[in-house]
N, C-alpha and C positions, 0 to 999 in steps of 0.2 A: 493477546491479539498482536502485539508488537512483534513477537517472535514469528508468528505466522506470516506477516507481511514481509519480514526480513528474508525468510526462507524462500518464499515465492519469488521475490525480486532478485535475490542472489542467483537463483536458478535460471533467470531470464537474461541477465546482462553479461557483458564481456569483462567488466571490471567489478567483481563482487566485493572487493575491499572498499569501494567507494559508496556502497549502499549504506545509507543512514536513515533510521526511522526514529522520529521523536514522538513522544506521547504526551498529551496534555489533556486536561479536563476543562470543559466549558459548560454553559447552561444547557446545551443541546446533547451533551454526552461526551464520549471520549474522541479526541481528535488525533489521528495518526498522520504525520507528515512524512512522506517518502521522498528522499533525495537520492538521485543517482548521478553518475557522470553524464555530462552533456551529450556525449556520443551514444549513450545507452538510453536516452530519453524516448526515442522512437520504439525501442524494443519493449519498454514498460507500458507505453500508451497503446501501441498497436495500430493497425489500420482502422480508421474511424473510431478509435477509442475502444476497440473490442477487448483488448487485454486488460485495460484499466477497468472496464465494466466488470470483467470476470473476476478480477482481484477484489473489487468492492463487493461483488455478490458472495464470494467465498467468505470474506470477513464478516459480512452481514449475517450470513447463515450461522457462522460460529458464534457470533455475538448474541444472536437470538436464543441460542441454547442457554446462555447465562443471563437472559433478560437484560441485556445492555444495548445501548445504541452507540455504534462506532462509525465515524466518518473518516474515510481515507482520502487524503489530498496528495497529489503528486506535485512536488515543488521543483523549481529550477535552482 
């Protein structure tokens, strides 16, 4: 799932070298934290959070195939 988020984020931003995805496990499932350059934050979130919702939907669909729960958070 980490690689999926990286590929999606890198295709959206102007500075793909600054895209960092960290993966950790907690009691709720797998947590993926996405960090991008400050100037690219709007491109990853989108108007009214539409792109962020789409990223989460794609990851959720891929995770459901493996019977996992994955949470995507966009960090500053």
